[in-house]
C-alpha positions in Angstrom: -25.3 0.9 18.8 -26.3 -2.3 17.1 -26.7 -5.7 18.7 -23.6 -7.2 17.0 -21.4 -4.3 18.2 -22.8 -4.6 21.7 -22.0 -8.4 21.7 -18.4 -7.7 20.5 -17.9 -5.1 23.3 -19.3 -7.5 25.9 -17.0 -10.3 24.7 -19.6 -12.7 23.3 -18.3 -12.3 19.7 -14.7 -12.0 18.5 -13.7 -8.4 18.0 -11.9 -9.2 14.8 -14.0 -11.7 12.8 -17.4 -11.7 14.7 -17.6 -15.4 15.4 -19.4 -16.5 18.6 -16.8 -17.4 21.3 -18.9 -18.7 24.2 -21.7 -17.8 26.6 -19.3 -16.2 29.1 -19.4 -12.4 28.7 -16.4 -10.9 30.5 -17.5 -7.3 29.7 -14.6 -6.4 27.4 -13.8 -7.3 23.8 -12.0 -10.6 23.1 -10.4 -12.3 20.2 -11.3 -15.9 19.3 -7.7 -16.7 18.3 -8.1 -15.8 14.6 -5.2 -14.0 12.9 -5.8 -10.2 13.2 -3.5 -9.5 10.3 -6.1 -11.1 8.0 -8.4 -8.3 8.8 -6.1 -5.3 8.5 -5.8 -3.4 5.3 -2.9 -4.2 2.9 0.0 -1.8 2.7 -0.5 1.0 0.2 0.9 0.3 -3.3 3.8 2.6 -4.1 4.7 3.9 -7.5 8.1 2.7 -8.8 10.7 5.4 -8.5 11.7 7.2 -11.6 15.3 6.7 -12.8 17.7 9.3 -11.5 20.6 10.8 -13.3 19.9 9.3 -16.7 22.8 10.4 -19.0 22.4 11.5 -22.6 24.3 9.2 -24.9 25.7 12.1 -26.9 26.7 14.9 -24.5 26.6 13.0 -21.1 24.2 15.6 -19.6 22.1 14.0 -16.8 18.3 14.0 -16.5 15.9 12.9 -13.9 13.9 10.6 -16.1 14.1 8.6 -19.3 11.4 10.8 -20.8 13.3 14.0 -20.2 16.4 12.5 -21.7 14.5 11.3 -24.8 13.0 14.8 -25.3 16.5 16.3 -24.9 17.9 13.9 -27.5 15.2 14.7 -30.0 15.7 18.5 -29.5 19.4 18.9 -29.0 20.7 15.9 -31.1 18.3 15.4 -34.0 20.9 13.8 -36.1 21.6 11.2 -33.4 18.0 10.5 -32.4 16.5 7.3 -33.7 
């Protein structure tokens, strides 16, 4: 293991940010008081949910997305598609 990792495990350096705490080495990892949430990874970004039950304006048939409804309108109602 490296020197920095050893010093973190001994308690000389903060286990989160790596700053020197003091000369006292208790033999276990310590935190200097920094905010640990600053060093955690951000929550994963989620895709927006697709619209559910999108109705056709002509026949009121429902679709799972706007794209599916638009394709249906072009195919089934060509006179009403714009």
